[in-house]
C-alpha positions as CSV (number, residue, x, y, z in Angstrom):
1,X,112.2,134.7,70.3
2,X,109.1,134.1,72.4
3,X,107.0,133.5,69.3
4,X,109.5,130.8,68.4
5,X,109.2,129.2,71.7
6,X,105.5,129.4,71.2
7,X,105.6,127.8,67.8
8,X,107.7,124.9,69.1
9,X,105.9,124.0,71.8
10,X,102.7,124.0,69.7
11,X,104.6,121.8,67.3
12,X,105.1,119.1,69.9
13,X,101.5,119.0,70.9
14,X,100.6,118.8,67.3
15,X,103.1,116.0,67.0
16,X,101.6,114.4,70.0
17,X,98.0,114.8,68.9
18,X,99.0,112.8,65.4
19,X,101.1,110.1,67.6
20,X,97.9,109.5,69.9
21,X,95.4,109.3,66.9
22,X,97.7,106.6,65.3
23,X,97.8,105.0,68.3
24,X,94.3,104.8,68.5
25,X,93.5,103.6,65.1
26,X,96.5,100.6,65.5
27,X,94.4,99.6,68.7
28,X,91.1,99.6,66.8
29,X,92.6,97.5,64.2
30,X,94.4,95.0,66.7
31,X,90.9,94.6,68.5
32,X,89.1,93.6,65.4
33,X,92.1,91.2,64.4
34,X,91.5,89.7,67.8
35,X,88.0,89.0,67.2
36,X,88.2,87.6,64.0
37,X,91.0,85.1,65.2
38,X,88.5,84.3,68.0
39,X,85.6,83.3,65.7
40,X,87.9,81.4,63.5
41,X,89.2,79.3,66.2
42,X,85.8,78.9,67.6
43,X,84.8,77.9,64.0
44,X,87.6,75.5,63.5
45,X,87.1,73.7,67.0
46,X,83.2,73.7,67.2
47,X,81.6,73.7,64.0
48,X,78.0,74.4,63.8
49,X,75.6,71.6,64.4
50,X,73.4,70.2,61.4
51,X,70.6,69.0,63.2
52,X,67.6,69.8,60.4
53,X,66.7,66.4,58.8
54,X,67.8,64.1,61.3
55,X,65.7,61.1,62.9
56,X,65.3,60.7,66.8
57,X,67.9,58.0,67.0
58,X,70.5,60.5,65.2
59,X,69.6,63.2,67.5
60,X,70.1,60.7,70.6
61,X,73.7,59.7,69.4
62,X,74.5,63.1,68.6
63,X,73.3,64.2,72.2
64,X,75.4,61.2,73.6
65,X,78.6,62.2,71.8
66,X,78.2,65.9,72.8
67,X,77.9,64.6,76.5
68,X,81.2,62.7,76.2
69,X,82.7,65.7,74.8
70,X,81.4,67.7,77.6
71,X,82.9,65.2,80.2
72,X,86.4,65.2,78.9
73,X,86.6,69.0,78.7
74,X,85.5,68.7,82.5
75,X,88.1,66.4,83.3
76,X,90.8,68.5,81.5
77,X,89.2,71.7,83.2
78,X,89.4,69.6,86.5
79,X,92.9,68.6,86.0
80,X,93.8,72.3,84.9
81,X,92.3,73.6,88.4
82,X,94.4,71.0,90.4
83,X,97.5,72.3,88.6
84,X,96.7,75.8,89.1
85,X,95.8,75.5,93.0
86,X,99.1,73.6,93.3
87,X,101.0,76.3,91.8
88,X,99.3,79.0,93.7
89,X,100.0,77.3,97.1
90,X,103.7,76.6,96.1
91,X,104.1,80.6,94.8
92,X,102.7,81.4,98.2
93,X,105.2,79.2,100.1
94,X,107.9,80.4,98.2
95,X,106.9,84.2,98.7
96,X,106.6,83.4,102.8
97,X,110.2,82.1,102.7
98,X,111.2,85.0,101.0
99,X,109.6,87.5,103.5
100,X,111.4,85.1,106.3
101,X,114.5,85.5,104.7
102,X,114.2,89.5,104.0
103,X,113.6,89.8,107.9
104,X,109.8,89.0,108.3
105,X,107.1,91.3,108.5
106,X,107.6,95.1,109.1
107,X,105.2,96.7,111.6
108,X,103.1,99.2,110.4
109,X,104.4,102.8,111.6
110,X,102.0,104.6,113.5
111,X,101.4,108.1,113.2
112,X,102.8,110.3,116.1
113,X,101.5,113.5,117.0
114,X,103.9,116.3,118.0
115,X,103.6,120.0,119.4
116,X,105.4,122.8,117.4
117,X,107.5,123.0,120.7
118,X,108.7,119.3,120.0
119,X,109.4,119.7,116.6
120,X,111.5,122.8,117.4
121,X,113.2,121.2,120.2
122,X,114.0,118.2,117.7
123,X,115.7,120.8,115.3
124,X,117.9,122.5,117.7
125,X,120.1,121.3,120.4
126,X,118.3,122.8,123.3
127,X,116.9,119.7,123.9
128,X,120.2,118.4,125.5
129,X,120.4,121.0,127.8
130,X,116.6,120.8,129.2
131,X,116.4,117.8,131.5
132,X,113.1,116.8,132.9
133,X,112.5,115.9,136.4
134,X,110.7,112.4,136.3
135,X,110.1,112.3,140.0
136,X,108.2,115.5,140.0
137,X,105.1,113.8,138.5
138,X,104.8,111.0,140.7
139,X,102.5,110.6,143.5
140,X,103.4,110.2,146.8
141,X,101.9,106.9,148.6
142,X,102.0,106.8,152.4
143,X,103.0,103.5,153.7
144,X,100.8,102.4,156.7
145,X,103.1,100.5,159.2
146,X,101.8,96.9,159.9
147,X,100.1,96.3,162.9
148,X,102.4,93.5,164.6
149,X,101.3,91.1,167.5
150,X,103.6,90.9,170.1
151,X,105.6,88.1,169.9
152,X,105.6,86.5,173.6
153,X,107.9,83.7,174.4
154,X,106.6,80.4,173.2
155,X,107.7,78.3,176.1
156,X,105.7,80.1,178.5
157,X,102.6,79.4,176.5
158,X,103.0,75.9,176.2
159,X,103.7,75.6,180.0
160,X,100.5,77.6,180.5
161,X,98.6,75.1,178.2
162,X,100.0,71.7,179.3
163,X,98.4,69.8,182.2
164,X,94.8,70.0,183.1
165,X,94.9,73.8,183.7
166,X,95.6,74.1,179.8
167,X,92.8,71.8,178.9
168,X,90.1,73.5,181.3
169,X,91.1,77.0,179.9
170,X,90.4,75.9,176.4
171,X,87.4,73.9,177.3
172,X,86.2,77.2,179.2
173,X,87.0,79.4,176.1
174,X,84.9,77.1,173.7
175,X,81.8,77.5,176.0
């Protein structure tokens, strides 16, 4: 029974290796076909230049024609770049709208280190029975009583300052 299982698994690897070899050969053939297609398209679009036997005037005309073609290609490239950037901006705004509709950005979660006691406490219901005393860890602060000035009757103060006696006291206190 073990021999048959071994042969069967060995047969799968043999089939797999044959499939991989076939896929590799198909991939190589596909790459060669792409190269040939690219060369054909380049030769069709841009035929080779025949510059031998041309006069200077004909060479100058050829250069001017090539410059015109380059300008046309640059215009098309510039327009395409504009369209691409416009589409990218539109895609970006649509993505932002989608995230806003989904509920905004989710914050990155931070890793929290737990001790083994915390993990065991989370697994068991013993955490319900244990209550911590939050006031035990607080510092005690002694309040200092503010020194208050004795409040006297303001009428006596006004009477003492009124008249010449009060002004003389203020003048004498200033000297």
